[in-house]
N, CA, C and O atoms as a GROMACS GRO file, in nm:
protein
  516
    1MET      N    1   0.085  -0.117   0.000
    1MET     CA    2   0.000   0.000   0.000
    1MET      C    3   0.090   0.124   0.000
    1MET      O    4   0.183   0.134   0.080
    2HIS      N    5   0.062   0.216  -0.088
    2HIS     CA    6   0.141   0.338  -0.101
    2HIS      C    7   0.059   0.456  -0.052
    2HIS      O    8  -0.052   0.479  -0.100
    3LEU      N    9   0.112   0.531   0.044
    3LEU     CA   10   0.040   0.646   0.097
    3LEU      C   11   0.100   0.774   0.040
    3LEU      O   12   0.222   0.790   0.036
    4ASN      N   13   0.014   0.861  -0.001
    4ASN     CA   14   0.056   0.992  -0.049
    4ASN      C   15   0.084   1.079   0.073
    4ASN      O   16  -0.002   1.092   0.160
    5LEU      N   17   0.203   1.138   0.081
    5LEU     CA   18   0.242   1.218   0.196
    5LEU      C   19   0.146   1.334   0.218
    5LEU      O   20   0.111   1.364   0.332
    6ALA      N   21   0.102   1.398   0.113
    6ALA     CA   22   0.008   1.510   0.126
    6ALA      C   23  -0.123   1.464   0.188
    6ALA      O   24  -0.180   1.534   0.271
    7THR      N   25  -0.172   1.347   0.149
    7THR     CA   26  -0.296   1.293   0.204
    7THR      C   27  -0.280   1.262   0.353
    7THR      O   28  -0.368   1.291   0.433
    8VAL      N   29  -0.166   1.204   0.388
    8VAL     CA   30  -0.138   1.172   0.528
    8VAL      C   31  -0.134   1.299   0.610
    8VAL      O   32  -0.193   1.305   0.718
    9LEU      N   33  -0.065   1.400   0.563
    9LEU     CA   34  -0.055   1.526   0.637
    9LEU      C   35  -0.190   1.595   0.651
    9LEU      O   36  -0.220   1.648   0.758
   10LEU      N   37  -0.270   1.596   0.546
   10LEU     CA   38  -0.404   1.656   0.555
   10LEU      C   39  -0.493   1.581   0.652
   10LEU      O   40  -0.569   1.642   0.727
   11THR      N   41  -0.484   1.449   0.651
   11THR     CA   42  -0.563   1.368   0.745
   11THR      C   43  -0.520   1.396   0.888
   11THR      O   44  -0.604   1.414   0.976
   12PHE      N   45  -0.389   1.401   0.911
   12PHE     CA   46  -0.337   1.432   1.045
   12PHE      C   47  -0.384   1.570   1.090
   12PHE      O   48  -0.426   1.587   1.204
   13ALA      N   49  -0.376   1.669   1.001
   13ALA     CA   50  -0.418   1.805   1.035
   13ALA      C   51  -0.566   1.809   1.071
   13ALA      O   52  -0.604   1.880   1.164
   14ALA      N   53  -0.649   1.736   1.000
   14ALA     CA   54  -0.793   1.733   1.028
   14ALA      C   55  -0.821   1.671   1.164
   14ALA      O   56  -0.903   1.721   1.241
   15ILE      N   57  -0.752   1.562   1.194
   15ILE     CA   58  -0.771   1.497   1.324
   15ILE      C   59  -0.721   1.586   1.436
   15ILE      O   60  -0.788   1.603   1.537
   16TYR      N   61  -0.603   1.644   1.418
   16TYR     CA   62  -0.543   1.729   1.521
   16TYR      C   63  -0.630   1.851   1.550
   16TYR      O   64  -0.645   1.890   1.666
   17SER      N   65  -0.687   1.912   1.446
   17SER     CA   66  -0.768   2.032   1.468
   17SER      C   67  -0.899   2.001   1.539
   17SER      O   68  -0.959   2.091   1.597
   18ALA      N   69  -0.944   1.876   1.535
   18ALA     CA   70  -1.068   1.838   1.602
   18ALA      C   71  -1.047   1.811   1.751
   18ALA      O   72  -1.143   1.803   1.827
   19LEU      N   73  -0.922   1.797   1.792
   19LEU     CA   74  -0.893   1.770   1.932
   19LEU      C   75  -0.889   1.899   2.012
   19LEU      O   76  -0.851   2.004   1.958
   20PRO      N   77  -0.927   1.895   2.140
   20PRO     CA   78  -0.916   2.015   2.222
   20PRO      C   79  -0.769   2.050   2.242
   20PRO      O   80  -0.683   1.962   2.241
   21ALA      N   81  -0.744   2.175   2.261
   21ALA     CA   82  -0.606   2.220   2.282
   21ALA      C   83  -0.563   2.180   2.423
   21ALA      O   84  -0.586   2.254   2.519
   22CYS      N   85  -0.501   2.066   2.434
   22CYS     CA   86  -0.466   2.011   2.565
   22CYS      C   87  -0.364   2.097   2.639
   22CYS      O   88  -0.358   2.095   2.762
   23THR      N   89  -0.287   2.172   2.566
   23THR     CA   90  -0.187   2.255   2.631
   23THR      C   91  -0.235   2.398   2.649
   23THR      O   92  -0.164   2.481   2.705
   24ALA      N   93  -0.354   2.427   2.601
   24ALA     CA   94  -0.408   2.563   2.612
   24ALA      C   95  -0.435   2.596   2.758
   24ALA      O   96  -0.471   2.510   2.838
   25GLN      N   97  -0.417   2.722   2.791
   25GLN     CA   98  -0.445   2.772   2.924
   25GLN      C   99  -0.575   2.852   2.916
   25GLN      O  100  -0.587   2.941   2.832
   26TYR      N  101  -0.671   2.822   3.002
   26TYR     CA  102  -0.798   2.892   3.006
   26TYR      C  103  -0.801   2.981   3.130
   26TYR      O  104  -0.742   2.946   3.233
   27THR      N  105  -0.869   3.093   3.121
   27THR     CA  106  -0.882   3.184   3.234
   27THR      C  107  -1.028   3.217   3.255
   27THR      O  108  -1.100   3.248   3.160
   28GLY      N  109  -1.071   3.209   3.379
   28GLY     CA  110  -1.210   3.240   3.413
   28GLY      C  111  -1.222   3.261   3.563
   28GLY      O  112  -1.121   3.274   3.633
   29ASP      N  113  -1.343   3.264   3.610
   29ASP     CA  114  -1.370   3.275   3.753
   29ASP      C  115  -1.408   3.139   3.806
   29ASP      O  116  -1.448   3.050   3.731
   30ALA      N  117  -1.396   3.122   3.937
   30ALA     CA  118  -1.436   2.997   4.001
   30ALA      C  119  -1.522   3.028   4.122
   30ALA      O  120  -1.491   3.117   4.202
   31THR      N  121  -1.630   2.953   4.134
   31THR     CA  122  -1.716   2.958   4.251
   31THR      C  123  -1.726   2.815   4.304
   31THR      O  124  -1.660   2.724   4.253
   32PHE      N  125  -1.809   2.795   4.406
   32PHE     CA  126  -1.829   2.659   4.455
   32PHE      C  127  -1.976   2.637   4.487
   32PHE      O  128  -2.052   2.732   4.509
   33ASP      N  129  -2.013   2.510   4.490
   33ASP     CA  130  -2.152   2.472   4.514
   33ASP      C  131  -2.152   2.327   4.560
   33ASP      O  132  -2.055   2.254   4.540
   34ASN      N  133  -2.262   2.286   4.619
   34ASN     CA  134  -2.279   2.144   4.652
   34ASN      C  135  -2.318   2.071   4.524
   34ASN      O  136  -2.385   2.127   4.437
   35PHE      N  137  -2.278   1.948   4.514
   35PHE     CA  138  -2.302   1.868   4.395
   35PHE      C  139  -2.396   1.754   4.429
   35PHE      O  140  -2.419   1.724   4.547
   36GLY      N  141  -2.450   1.689   4.328
   36GLY     CA  142  -2.538   1.574   4.342
   36GLY      C  143  -2.526   1.491   4.216
   36GLY      O  144  -2.415   1.455   4.176
   37LEU      N  145  -2.639   1.461   4.153
   37LEU     CA  146  -2.636   1.391   4.025
   37LEU      C  147  -2.599   1.494   3.919
   37LEU      O  148  -2.671   1.591   3.899
   38GLU      N  149  -2.489   1.472   3.852
   38GLU     CA  150  -2.435   1.570   3.758
   38GLU      C  151  -2.462   1.531   3.613
   38GLU      O  152  -2.505   1.420   3.584
   39ALA      N  153  -2.436   1.625   3.522
   39ALA     CA  154  -2.464   1.608   3.380
   39ALA      C  155  -2.394   1.486   3.320
   39ALA      O  156  -2.443   1.427   3.224
   40CYS      N  157  -2.280   1.447   3.376
   40CYS     CA  158  -2.209   1.331   3.323
   40CYS      C  159  -2.268   1.199   3.374
   40CYS      O  160  -2.221   1.091   3.337
   41GLY      N  161  -2.370   1.208   3.459
   41GLY     CA  162  -2.439   1.088   3.506
   41GLY      C  163  -2.386   1.030   3.635
   41GLY      O  164  -2.428   0.921   3.675
   42ALA      N  165  -2.296   1.100   3.701
   42ALA     CA  166  -2.238   1.050   3.825
   42ALA      C  167  -2.282   1.136   3.942
   42ALA      O  168  -2.306   1.256   3.928
   43TYR      N  169  -2.293   1.072   4.058
   43TYR     CA  170  -2.320   1.145   4.182
   43TYR      C  171  -2.189   1.193   4.241
   43TYR      O  172  -2.090   1.120   4.242
   44SER      N  173  -2.190   1.315   4.289
   44SER     CA  174  -2.071   1.371   4.354
   44SER      C  175  -2.115   1.445   4.479
   44SER      O  176  -2.228   1.492   4.488
   45SER      N  177  -2.024   1.454   4.575
   45SER     CA  178  -2.055   1.526   4.697
   45SER      C  179  -1.958   1.643   4.711
   45SER      O  180  -1.862   1.655   4.635
   46GLY      N  181  -1.983   1.726   4.807
   46GLY     CA  182  -1.901   1.844   4.832
   46GLY      C  183  -1.759   1.812   4.875
   46GLY      O  184  -1.672   1.900   4.871
   47SER      N  185  -1.733   1.688   4.915
   47SER     CA  186  -1.598   1.651   4.956
   47SER      C  187  -1.516   1.591   4.841
   47SER      O  188  -1.398   1.561   4.859
   48ASP      N  189  -1.578   1.573   4.725
   48ASP     CA  190  -1.506   1.520   4.608
   48ASP      C  191  -1.429   1.632   4.538
   48ASP      O  192  -1.466   1.749   4.548
   49TYR      N  193  -1.325   1.595   4.470
   49TYR     CA  194  -1.246   1.691   4.391
   49TYR      C  195  -1.295   1.686   4.247
   49TYR      O  196  -1.232   1.626   4.160
   50VAL      N  197  -1.410   1.751   4.224
   50VAL     CA  198  -1.473   1.752   4.094
   50VAL      C  199  -1.515   1.895   4.058
   50VAL      O  200  -1.511   1.985   4.142
   51VAL      N  201  -1.555   1.913   3.933
   51VAL     CA  202  -1.586   2.046   3.883
   51VAL      C  203  -1.697   2.039   3.778
   51VAL      O  204  -1.712   1.940   3.706
   52ARG      N  205  -1.775   2.146   3.772
   52ARG     CA  206  -1.866   2.171   3.661
   52ARG      C  207  -1.798   2.277   3.575
   52ARG      O  208  -1.753   2.379   3.626
   53VAL      N  209  -1.792   2.254   3.446
   53VAL     CA  210  -1.736   2.354   3.356
   53VAL      C  211  -1.850   2.436   3.298
   53VAL      O  212  -1.965   2.392   3.294
   54ALA      N  213  -1.818   2.556   3.252
   54ALA     CA  214  -1.917   2.646   3.193
   54ALA      C  215  -1.988   2.577   3.077
   54ALA      O  216  -1.929   2.499   3.003
   55ALA      N  217  -2.117   2.609   3.062
   55ALA     CA  218  -2.198   2.550   2.956
   55ALA      C  219  -2.134   2.564   2.818
   55ALA      O  220  -2.134   2.467   2.743
   56PRO      N  221  -2.078   2.681   2.782
   56PRO     CA  222  -2.015   2.690   2.650
   56PRO      C  223  -1.899   2.592   2.631
   56PRO      O  224  -1.881   2.537   2.523
   57THR      N  225  -1.821   2.569   2.736
   57THR     CA  226  -1.710   2.475   2.730
   57THR      C  227  -1.762   2.333   2.718
   57THR      O  228  -1.714   2.255   2.636
   58PHE      N  229  -1.859   2.298   2.800
   58PHE     CA  230  -1.917   2.164   2.800
   58PHE      C  231  -1.984   2.134   2.667
   58PHE      O  232  -1.962   2.028   2.608
   59ASP      N  233  -2.066   2.227   2.620
   59ASP     CA  234  -2.146   2.204   2.499
   59ASP      C  235  -2.066   2.203   2.370
   59ASP      O  236  -2.106   2.140   2.272
   60SER      N  237  -1.951   2.271   2.368
   60SER     CA  238  -1.873   2.280   2.245
   60SER      C  239  -1.755   2.182   2.240
   60SER      O  240  -1.678   2.184   2.145
   61TYR      N  241  -1.742   2.099   2.342
   61TYR     CA  242  -1.632   2.004   2.341
   61TYR      C  243  -1.647   1.910   2.222
   61TYR      O  244  -1.757   1.862   2.195
   62PRO      N  245  -1.538   1.882   2.149
   62PRO     CA  246  -1.549   1.796   2.031
   62PRO      C  247  -1.615   1.662   2.063
   62PRO      O  248  -1.573   1.592   2.155
   63GLY      N  249  -1.718   1.630   1.986
   63GLY     CA  250  -1.790   1.504   2.005
   63GLY      C  251  -1.913   1.516   2.093
   63GLY      O  252  -1.986   1.418   2.109
   64ALA      N  253  -1.938   1.636   2.150
   64ALA     CA  254  -2.056   1.654   2.235
   64ALA      C  255  -2.182   1.639   2.151
   64ALA      O  256  -2.188   1.685   2.037
   65GLY      N  257  -2.280   1.574   2.208
   65GLY     CA  258  -2.408   1.553   2.139
   65GLY      C  259  -2.523   1.590   2.230
   65GLY      O  260  -2.506   1.667   2.324
   66SER      N  261  -2.638   1.535   2.202
   66SER     CA  262  -2.758   1.570   2.278
   66SER      C  263  -2.764   1.503   2.415
   66SER      O  264  -2.836   1.551   2.503
   67ASN      N  265  -2.692   1.394   2.435
   67ASN     CA  266  -2.692   1.325   2.564
   67ASN      C  267  -2.569   1.367   2.643
   67ASN      O  268  -2.458   1.326   2.610
   68PRO      N  269  -2.586   1.450   2.747
   68PRO     CA  270  -2.470   1.498   2.822
   68PRO      C  271  -2.390   1.386   2.889
   68PRO      O  272  -2.270   1.401   2.912
   69ASN      N  273  -2.456   1.274   2.920
   69ASN     CA  274  -2.386   1.162   2.983
   69ASN      C  275  -2.278   1.104   2.892
   69ASN      O  276  -2.184   1.039   2.940
   70GLN      N  277  -2.291   1.126   2.762
   70GLN     CA  278  -2.197   1.070   2.666
   70GLN      C  279  -2.100   1.174   2.612
   70GLN      O  280  -2.028   1.147   2.515
   71ASN      N  281  -2.097   1.292   2.672
   71ASN     CA  282  -2.006   1.396   2.627
   71ASN      C  283  -1.862   1.352   2.656
   71ASN      O  284  -1.832   1.314   2.769
   72PRO      N  285  -1.774   1.357   2.557
   72PRO     CA  286  -1.635   1.315   2.579
   72PRO      C  287  -1.560   1.398   2.683
   72PRO      O  288  -1.453   1.357   2.729
   73ILE      N  289  -1.613   1.515   2.720
   73ILE     CA  290  -1.547   1.595   2.823
   73ILE      C  291  -1.564   1.533   2.962
   73ILE      O  292  -1.487   1.560   3.054
   74CYS      N  293  -1.666   1.450   2.976
   74CYS     CA  294  -1.695   1.389   3.106
   74CYS      C  295  -1.577   1.306   3.155
   74CYS      O  296  -1.521   1.223   3.083
   75PHE      N  297  -1.542   1.332   3.278
   75PHE     CA  298  -1.438   1.261   3.353
   75PHE      C  299  -1.296   1.294   3.307
   75PHE      O  300  -1.201   1.224   3.342
   76LYS      N  301  -1.283   1.401   3.227
   76LYS     CA  302  -1.150   1.452   3.194
   76LYS      C  303  -1.097   1.522   3.319
   76LYS      O  304  -1.174   1.575   3.400
   77HIS      N  305  -0.967   1.522   3.333
   77HIS     CA  306  -0.903   1.587   3.447
   77HIS      C  307  -0.851   1.723   3.405
   77HIS      O  308  -0.796   1.739   3.296
   78ILE      N  309  -0.868   1.820   3.492
   78ILE     CA  310  -0.811   1.952   3.469
   78ILE      C  311  -0.734   1.995   3.593
   78ILE      O  312  -0.760   1.948   3.704
   79ASN      N  313  -0.640   2.084   3.572
   79ASN     CA  314  -0.562   2.141   3.680
   79ASN      C  315  -0.601   2.287   3.691
   79ASN      O  316  -0.594   2.361   3.592
   80VAL      N  317  -0.643   2.331   3.809
   80VAL     CA  318  -0.689   2.468   3.832
   80VAL      C  319  -0.586   2.538   3.921
   80VAL      O  320  -0.545   2.485   4.024
   81ASN      N  321  -0.545   2.659   3.879
   81ASN     CA  322  -0.443   2.735   3.951
   81ASN      C  323  -0.497   2.871   3.991
   81ASN      O  324  -0.569   2.937   3.915
   82TYR      N  325  -0.461   2.912   4.113
   82TYR     CA  326  -0.500   3.044   4.162
   82TYR      C  327  -0.398   3.092   4.264
   82TYR      O  328  -0.380   3.029   4.369
   83GLN      N  329  -0.333   3.201   4.235
   83GLN     CA  330  -0.237   3.264   4.326
   83GLN      C  331  -0.139   3.165   4.389
   83GLN      O  332  -0.122   3.164   4.511
   84GLY      N  333  -0.077   3.084   4.306
   84GLY     CA  334   0.026   2.992   4.353
   84GLY      C  335  -0.024   2.861   4.410
   84GLY      O  336   0.056   2.776   4.450
   85ARG      N  337  -0.154   2.842   4.415
   85ARG     CA  338  -0.211   2.715   4.462
   85ARG      C  339  -0.275   2.644   4.344
   85ARG      O  340  -0.321   2.708   4.250
   86SER      N  341  -0.278   2.512   4.350
   86SER     CA  342  -0.342   2.438   4.242
   86SER      C  343  -0.414   2.315   4.297
   86SER      O  344  -0.380   2.262   4.402
   87VAL      N  345  -0.513   2.272   4.220
   87VAL     CA  346  -0.589   2.153   4.256
   87VAL      C  347  -0.624   2.079   4.127
   87VAL      O  348  -0.659   2.141   4.027
   88ASP      N  349  -0.615   1.947   4.131
   88ASP     CA  350  -0.656   1.863   4.020
   88ASP      C  351  -0.798   1.816   4.046
   88ASP      O  352  -0.828   1.763   4.153
   89VAL      N  353  -0.884   1.836   3.947
   89VAL     CA  354  -1.024   1.798   3.962
   89VAL      C  355  -1.071   1.725   3.836
   89VAL      O  356  -1.008   1.732   3.730
   90THR      N  357  -1.182   1.654   3.850
   90THR     CA  358  -1.241   1.578   3.740
   90THR      C  359  -1.371   1.645   3.698
   90THR      O  360  -1.453   1.682   3.781
   91ILE      N  361  -1.389   1.660   3.568
   91ILE     CA  362  -1.511   1.721   3.515
   91ILE      C  363  -1.626   1.621   3.526
   91ILE      O  364  -1.619   1.510   3.473
   92VAL      N  365  -1.731   1.662   3.597
   92VAL     CA  366  -1.849   1.575   3.612
   92VAL      C  367  -1.978   1.645   3.571
   92VAL      O  368  -2.084   1.582   3.565
   93GLY      N  369  -1.970   1.776   3.543
   93GLY     CA  370  -2.094   1.845   3.517
   93GLY      C  371  -2.081   1.970   3.433
   93GLY      O  372  -1.972   2.012   3.393
   94ARG      N  373  -2.197   2.027   3.409
   94ARG     CA  374  -2.214   2.146   3.325
   94ARG      C  375  -2.275   2.256   3.410
   94ARG      O  376  -2.380   2.237   3.471
   95CYS      N  377  -2.209   2.370   3.415
   95CYS     CA  378  -2.260   2.484   3.490
   95CYS      C  379  -2.340   2.571   3.394
   95CYS      O  380  -2.283   2.646   3.315
   96ALA      N  381  -2.472   2.561   3.401
   96ALA     CA  382  -2.560   2.631   3.307
   96ALA      C  383  -2.547   2.782   3.316
   96ALA      O  384  -2.562   2.851   3.215
   97ASP      N  385  -2.520   2.836   3.434
   97ASP     CA  386  -2.513   2.981   3.453
   97ASP      C  387  -2.372   3.037   3.443
   97ASP      O  388  -2.351   3.156   3.467
   98CYS      N  389  -2.275   2.955   3.409
   98CYS     CA  390  -2.136   3.000   3.403
   98CYS      C  391  -2.099   3.039   3.260
   98CYS      O  392  -2.112   2.958   3.168
   99PRO      N  393  -2.055   3.161   3.240
   99PRO     CA  394  -2.012   3.202   3.106
   99PRO      C  395  -1.866   3.166   3.079
   99PRO      O  396  -1.791   3.132   3.171
  100GLY      N  397  -1.826   3.175   2.955
  100GLY     CA  398  -1.686   3.162   2.916
  100GLY      C  399  -1.618   3.037   2.966
  100GLY      O  400  -1.667   2.926   2.945
  101ALA      N  401  -1.505   3.056   3.033
  101ALA     CA  402  -1.424   2.945   3.085
  101ALA      C  403  -1.437   2.934   3.237
  101ALA      O  404  -1.346   2.884   3.303
  102ASN      N  405  -1.549   2.981   3.292
  102ASN     CA  406  -1.568   2.976   3.436
  102ASN      C  407  -1.590   2.834   3.484
  102ASN      O  408  -1.628   2.746   3.408
  103LEU      N  409  -1.564   2.814   3.613
  103LEU     CA  410  -1.575   2.684   3.677
  103LEU      C  411  -1.658   2.692   3.803
  103LEU      O  412  -1.665   2.796   3.868
  104GLU      N  413  -1.721   2.581   3.836
  104GLU     CA  414  -1.791   2.567   3.964
  104GLU      C  415  -1.733   2.444   4.032
  104GLU      O  416  -1.753   2.331   3.986
  105LEU      N  417  -1.661   2.466   4.140
  105LEU     CA  418  -1.592   2.361   4.213
  105LEU      C  419  -1.676   2.313   4.331
  105LEU      O  420  -1.771   2.379   4.372
  106THR      N  421  -1.640   2.199   4.384
  106THR     CA  422  -1.697   2.156   4.511
  106THR      C  423  -1.631   2.237   4.622
  106THR      O  424  -1.524   2.293   4.601
  107PRO      N  425  -1.694   2.244   4.739
  107PRO     CA  426  -1.630   2.315   4.850
  107PRO      C  427  -1.491   2.262   4.882
  107PRO      O  428  -1.401   2.341   4.913
  108ALA      N  429  -1.471   2.131   4.876
  108ALA     CA  430  -1.339   2.073   4.907
  108ALA      C  431  -1.233   2.121   4.809
  108ALA      O  432  -1.122   2.156   4.850
  109ALA      N  433  -1.265   2.123   4.681
  109ALA     CA  434  -1.168   2.167   4.580
  109ALA      C  435  -1.142   2.317   4.591
  109ALA      O  436  -1.028   2.362   4.579
  110PHE      N  437  -1.248   2.394   4.613
  110PHE     CA  438  -1.234   2.540   4.628
  110PHE      C  439  -1.144   2.572   4.746
  110PHE      O  440  -1.060   2.662   4.738
  111ASP      N  441  -1.161   2.499   4.855
  111ASP     CA  442  -1.085   2.523   4.979
  111ASP      C  443  -0.934   2.505   4.959
  111ASP      O  444  -0.855   2.565   5.032
  112VAL      N  445  -0.893   2.425   4.862
  112VAL     CA  446  -0.751   2.409   4.832
  112VAL      C  447  -0.695   2.540   4.775
  112VAL      O  448  -0.579   2.574   4.798
  113LEU      N  449  -0.778   2.612   4.700
  113LEU     CA  450  -0.734   2.734   4.634
  113LEU      C  451  -0.747   2.858   4.720
  113LEU      O  452  -0.662   2.948   4.714
  114ALA      N  453  -0.852   2.866   4.802
  114ALA     CA  454  -0.876   2.984   4.884
  114ALA      C  455  -0.980   2.953   4.990
  114ALA      O  456  -1.051   2.852   4.982
  115ASP      N  457  -0.989   3.040   5.088
  115ASP     CA  458  -1.091   3.026   5.192
  115ASP      C  459  -1.228   3.045   5.128
  115ASP      O  460  -1.249   3.140   5.053
  116PRO      N  461  -1.322   2.956   5.157
  116PRO     CA  462  -1.456   2.967   5.098
  116PRO      C  463  -1.528   3.099   5.127
  116PRO      O  464  -1.620   3.136   5.054
  117SER      N  465  -1.487   3.170   5.232
  117SER     CA  466  -1.551   3.298   5.263
  117SER      C  467  -1.529   3.400   5.152
  117SER      O  468  -1.602   3.499   5.143
  118VAL      N  469  -1.429   3.378   5.067
  118VAL     CA  470  -1.403   3.467   4.954
  118VAL      C  471  -1.519   3.462   4.855
  118VAL      O  472  -1.558   3.564   4.797
  119GLY      N  473  -1.575   3.343   4.836
  119GLY     CA  474  -1.693   3.325   4.751
  119GLY      C  475  -1.665   3.309   4.603
  119GLY      O  476  -1.717   3.215   4.542
  120ARG      N  477  -1.586   3.396   4.544
  120ARG     CA  478  -1.554   3.389   4.401
  120ARG      C  479  -1.407   3.420   4.381
  120ARG      O  480  -1.353   3.514   4.440
  121LEU      N  481  -1.344   3.340   4.297
  121LEU     CA  482  -1.204   3.362   4.262
  121LEU      C  483  -1.200   3.418   4.120
  121LEU      O  484  -1.248   3.355   4.026
  122TYR      N  485  -1.142   3.534   4.106
  122TYR     CA  486  -1.131   3.598   3.976
  122TYR      C  487  -0.998   3.564   3.912
  122TYR      O  488  -0.893   3.575   3.976
  123GLY      N  489  -1.002   3.523   3.788
  123GLY     CA  490  -0.879   3.498   3.714
  123GLY      C  491  -0.810   3.367   3.744
  123GLY      O  492  -0.687   3.359   3.740
  124VAL      N  493  -0.887   3.261   3.775
  124VAL     CA  494  -0.823   3.130   3.788
  124VAL      C  495  -0.778   3.084   3.649
  124VAL      O  496  -0.840   3.118   3.548
  125GLN      N  497  -0.672   3.009   3.647
  125GLN     CA  498  -0.625   2.952   3.521
  125GLN      C  499  -0.637   2.802   3.530
  125GLN      O  500  -0.611   2.741   3.634
  126TRP      N  501  -0.676   2.742   3.419
  126TRP     CA  502  -0.689   2.597   3.419
  126TRP      C  503  -0.655   2.541   3.282
  126TRP      O  504  -0.660   2.611   3.180
  127ASN      N  505  -0.620   2.413   3.282
  127ASN     CA  506  -0.591   2.343   3.158
  127ASN      C  507  -0.622   2.195   3.175
  127ASN      O  508  -0.626   2.142   3.286
  128TYR      N  509  -0.643   2.129   3.061
  128TYR     CA  510  -0.666   1.985   3.062
  128TYR      C  511  -0.534   1.915   3.094
  128TYR      O  512  -0.428   1.958   3.049
  129GLU      N  513  -0.542   1.809   3.172
  129GLU     CA  514  -0.421   1.733   3.206
  129GLU      C  515  -0.398   1.625   3.102
  129GLU      O  516  -0.302   1.549   3.111
   0.00000   0.00000   0.00000
């Protein structure tokens, strides 16, 4: 079988462009909330290290369809950074009221980054692991 180099490169480029930018850095705000049955179909509690990502991020993830339980973003790990602190969390849900690249963490995950009395963290940075 003989492969045309141009065809191989175009195929690779098409596949690569469909993947999320794993090394991209996202910036948004972070809040916290209690969790329960989440969009990915799993139950989570406030002591878990999990996160809801903003609806635009959740809905536009490559491969997302009408069933949120089957969204490929589900159970991906992200690293969230704020003022020299970081926490690794797992995506389990969709934050309907969160714009842009904002996040909604559990109280346990938020507490790693800042005292919960702060309420909202402005300018957190996060990326896919």
